[in-house]
C-alpha positions in Angstrom: 102.3 102.8 103.1 100.2 102.6 106.3 101.2 104.1 109.6 102.3 102.0 112.6 101.9 102.7 116.3 104.2 100.5 118.5 103.4 100.3 122.2 106.6 99.4 124.0 110.2 100.6 123.5 111.9 97.5 124.6 114.0 95.3 122.3 111.0 93.7 120.7 109.1 96.9 120.1 112.2 98.6 118.9 113.0 95.9 116.4 109.5 95.9 115.0 109.6 99.7 114.8 112.9 99.6 113.0 111.9 97.0 110.4 108.6 98.8 109.8 110.3 102.1 109.3 113.0 100.5 107.1 110.1 99.2 104.9 108.8 102.7 104.5 106.0 102.9 107.2 105.4 106.0 109.3 106.2 104.8 112.8 105.4 106.1 116.2 106.7 104.3 119.3 105.3 105.1 122.8 106.5 104.0 126.2 106.3 105.5 129.7 109.5 104.1 131.1 112.2 105.0 128.5 113.9 103.0 125.8 114.9 99.5 126.8 114.2 100.1 130.5 112.0 97.1 131.1 113.1 93.5 130.9 115.4 94.4 127.9 117.6 96.4 130.3 117.5 93.7 133.0 118.5 90.7 130.9 121.7 88.7 130.9 121.6 89.1 127.1 122.8 85.7 126.0 122.1 85.2 122.3 121.7 81.5 121.8 119.6 78.5 120.7 121.1 76.1 123.2 117.8 75.6 125.0 114.4 75.3 123.4 111.4 73.3 124.5 110.3 72.4 121.0 112.0 71.9 117.6 109.9 74.8 116.2 111.2 77.1 119.0 114.7 75.9 118.4 114.5 76.6 114.7 113.2 80.1 115.5 116.0 80.8 117.9 118.7 79.3 115.7 117.6 81.5 112.7 117.5 84.5 115.0 121.3 84.2 115.7 122.0 84.8 112.0 119.6 87.8 112.0 121.5 89.2 115.0 124.7 89.1 113.1 123.2 90.7 110.1 121.6 93.5 112.2 124.9 94.1 114.1 126.7 94.6 110.7 123.8 96.8 109.5 123.9 99.1 112.5 127.6 98.9 113.2 127.1 98.3 116.9 130.3 96.6 118.1 129.9 98.0 121.6 126.3 96.7 121.9 126.7 93.1 120.6 129.6 90.7 121.3 130.3 87.4 119.5 132.7 85.7 121.9 131.0 82.3 122.2 130.0 80.4 125.4 131.5 77.8 127.6 128.6 75.9 129.3 128.5 73.4 132.2 125.4 74.6 134.1 124.3 70.9 134.4 126.5 68.0 135.4 126.4 64.2 135.1 123.6 62.7 133.0 121.9 66.1 132.5 125.1 67.4 130.9 125.3 64.6 128.4 121.6 64.7 127.7 122.1 68.4 126.7 125.1 67.5 124.5 123.0 64.7 122.8 120.1 67.2 122.2 122.4 69.7 120.6 123.8 66.9 118.3 120.3 65.8 117.4 119.4 69.3 116.4 122.7 69.8 114.5 123.5 72.8 116.6 127.2 73.7 116.3 129.1 72.8 119.4 132.1 71.1 120.8 132.7 69.1 123.9 135.9 70.4 125.5 137.9 69.0 128.5 139.8 70.6 131.3 143.0 71.3 129.4 141.1 73.0 126.5 139.0 75.0 128.9 142.1 76.2 130.7 143.7 77.1 127.3 140.6 79.2 126.4 140.1 80.7 129.8 143.4 80.7 131.7 142.0 82.9 134.5 139.2 80.5 135.3 139.7 78.6 138.5 138.8 74.9 138.8 137.6 74.2 135.3 135.3 71.2 135.0 136.1 67.9 133.4 133.8 68.7 130.5 132.0 71.7 129.1 130.2 72.6 125.9 131.7 75.2 123.7 129.4 77.1 121.3 131.6 79.5 119.4 128.9 81.2 117.4 126.9 82.5 120.4 127.1 86.0 121.8 125.5 88.6 124.0 123.8 91.9 123.6 123.1 94.9 125.7 119.3 95.2 125.5 119.1 98.9 126.3 122.0 99.7 124.0 120.5 97.7 121.1 117.0 99.2 121.7 118.5 102.7 121.5 120.4 101.9 118.3 117.3 100.6 116.6 115.1 103.5 117.6 117.8 106.1 116.7 117.4 104.8 113.2 113.6 105.1 113.4 114.0 108.7 114.5 116.6 109.4 111.8 114.0 108.1 109.3 111.4 110.6 110.4 109.8 108.3 112.9 108.7 109.4 116.4 109.6 108.0 119.8 107.7 109.2 122.9 109.1 108.0 126.2 106.7 109.9 128.5 103.5 108.3 127.2 101.6 105.8 129.3 99.1 103.7 127.4 95.9 103.2 129.5 93.8 101.1 127.1 93.0 100.1 123.6 90.4 102.0 121.5 87.9 100.3 119.3 85.5 101.5 116.6 83.0 98.7 116.6 85.0 95.5 116.0 88.1 97.5 114.7 91.0 98.5 116.9 91.8 102.1 115.9 94.2 103.4 118.5 95.2 103.6 122.1 94.1 105.8 125.1 97.1 107.4 126.8 97.8 110.0 129.5 98.6 112.4 126.7 95.3 111.8 124.8 94.2 109.3 122.2 96.5 108.1 119.5 95.4 106.5 116.3 97.1 104.4 113.6 96.3 101.9 110.9 98.3 99.3 112.7 98.6 98.9 116.4 101.4 96.7 117.8 101.5 95.7 121.4 105.0 94.9 122.6 104.8 95.6 126.3 106.4 92.4 127.7 105.2 91.6 131.2 102.3 94.1 131.0 100.8 92.3 128.0 98.0 90.5 129.8 96.8 93.6 131.6 96.8 95.9 128.6 95.3 93.4 126.2 92.5 92.8 128.7 91.3 96.3 128.1 90.4 95.1 124.6 89.0 91.8 125.9 91.9 89.9 124.5 93.1 86.9 126.6 96.9 86.4 126.8 97.7 84.7 130.1 101.2 85.4 131.4 103.4 83.6 133.9 105.9 86.4 134.4 109.0 85.6 136.5 110.9 87.9 138.8 114.5 88.2 137.8 117.7 89.8 138.9 120.9 90.6 137.1 124.0 92.2 138.6 126.8 94.3 137.2 130.2 94.9 138.8 132.8 97.7 138.7 135.1 97.5 135.7 138.4 95.8 135.6 140.9 94.7 132.9 139.9 92.0 130.4 139.9 88.6 132.3 137.7 86.3 130.3 137.1 85.6 126.6 133.7 83.8 126.6 130.3 83.8 128.3 130.7 81.5 131.2 127.7 79.3 132.3 128.8 77.3 135.3 126.8 75.3 137.8 126.4 78.1 140.3 126.9 81.4 138.5 126.8 82.7 134.9 128.8 85.7 133.9 130.3 87.6 131.0 132.6 90.6 130.7 131.3 93.6 128.8 133.4 95.8 126.5 133.7 98.4 129.3 135.3 95.8 131.7 132.2 95.3 133.9 130.9 91.8 134.6 127.2 91.0 134.0 126.1 88.1 136.1 123.3 86.1 137.6 122.6 82.7 139.2 121.1 80.4 136.6 120.0 80.9 133.0 116.9 78.7 133.1 115.6 79.7 136.5 113.0 82.3 137.4 115.2 84.6 139.3 113.9 85.8 142.7 111.5 83.0 143.3 111.1 80.5 146.1 114.5 79.0 145.3 116.4 82.3 145.7 116.7 84.6 148.8 114.4 87.5 148.6 117.0 89.5 150.4 118.5 91.2 147.3 121.7 92.3 149.1 122.4 88.8 150.3 121.8 87.4 146.8 124.2 90.0 145.3 126.9 89.2 147.9 126.5 85.4 147.2 126.8 86.0 143.5 129.9 88.2 143.9 131.5 85.5 146.1 130.9 82.9 143.4 132.4 85.1 140.8 135.5 85.7 142.9 135.7 81.9 143.5 135.4 81.1 139.7 137.7 84.1 138.7 140.2 84.9 141.5 141.8 87.6 139.3 138.5 89.5 139.6 138.7 89.6 143.4 138.8 93.4 143.6 135.5 94.0 141.6 132.4 95.0 143.5 128.7 95.1 142.8 127.9 98.4 141.1 124.3 97.9 139.8 121.5 95.5 140.8 118.8 95.2 138.1 115.4 93.7 139.2 112.4 93.2 137.1 109.8 90.9 135.6 110.7 88.6 132.8 107.8 88.3 130.3 106.7 84.7 129.9 103.5 83.7 128.2 101.7 81.0 130.2 103.0 78.0 128.2 106.5 79.4 128.0 106.5 80.0 124.3 106.4 83.4 122.4 103.1 85.0 121.5 103.5 86.7 118.1 100.9 87.7 115.6 97.6 89.3 114.9 94.7 88.9 117.3 91.5 91.0 117.9 92.4 93.7 115.4 96.0 94.4 116.6 99.4 92.7 116.5 101.0 91.2 119.6 104.6 90.3 120.3 105.7 89.2 123.8 108.2 86.5 124.8 111.0 85.4 127.1 114.4 85.4 125.3 113.5 88.6 123.6 117.2 89.5 123.3 117.9 86.5 121.1 114.7 86.7 119.1 114.2 90.4 118.6 116.0 90.9 115.2 114.2 88.0 113.6 110.8 88.7 115.2 111.0 92.4 114.2 111.7 91.4 110.6 109.0 88.8 110.4 106.4 91.0 112.2 107.1 93.9 109.8 106.4 91.6 106.8 103.2 90.4 108.3 102.0 93.8 109.5 102.8 95.7 106.3 102.5 93.2 103.5 100.1 90.6 104.9 102.7 87.8 104.7 102.2 84.7 106.9 105.4 83.5 108.4 105.3 79.7 108.6 108.0 79.7 111.4 105.6 81.6 113.6 102.7 79.1 113.2 103.1 77.5 116.6 103.5 80.8 118.4 100.3 82.7 117.6 98.6 84.5 120.5 95.2 83.1 119.5 96.2 79.7 121.0 95.0 81.2 124.3 91.7 82.4 123.0 
């Protein structure tokens, strides 16, 4: 079995490393920022296929939910992944019903619920809307926690994880990629996997590989803990939030937006105060919680918005938005392609060479 060098210890790199190690490969993961400290640790963590810009992308995300459940059982990580469903009314009016029709067209399990049902499901929620979409099978994951769980298994299987190693460039021997140049010296392997999220374009450019990125600035907030107050992920028109097993709320402004862009104040403290006020308005029983952590970072988004997964220029690339949702499936598929030469048909529309 060949050896594998994974650059990037976020959720995508960790999942690829885990599945490669599980298949018997000798795995080394390198990162300069720690495990799950990039976008993976600054994500809302919603596991879903409610939104997808193409049917192929929807199919990938939908299948990934099943892989998430299988992985959660395999790793026994109840405190890392929750399956409490989602109540969604981020859009209103015609946009709401357009979304409902799209979910129906795609045969995505969901239920339209009205005010009384919403109140029954979430009695602490103030001013529930006339209609919302309930998706019972969706969940949320702690990106840092899940990355750590995956890589703990890699280490337990005699793999290696180096979190003080900065990759400076990609090494070639003629046309072949043979390793990476780091601040600790050159590292070599049969298979080089680049899973560095928002840094993909810059690193790949050192090997003259083109992968244009349109990274978006993002912000996620966490509060002080309190008693259990909600049962679902809540996606309202002005704030989305979920309650973690430790009692903290994780929240942000809008799921589909770019975070701290032109539509959002660049005064982070003002943004945090506004989000906290919205949480208090939606959930008066949480009036005593305060902001405890502000997580800012770059969300990795390939230029056309779709994942970039596959072999290109002698190495293997995996970068995408919605990495939390996709990681278990992408890791499994990537390992099959890297180690066994399989071609995963579901990834056909997401190959990085579309930018070549």
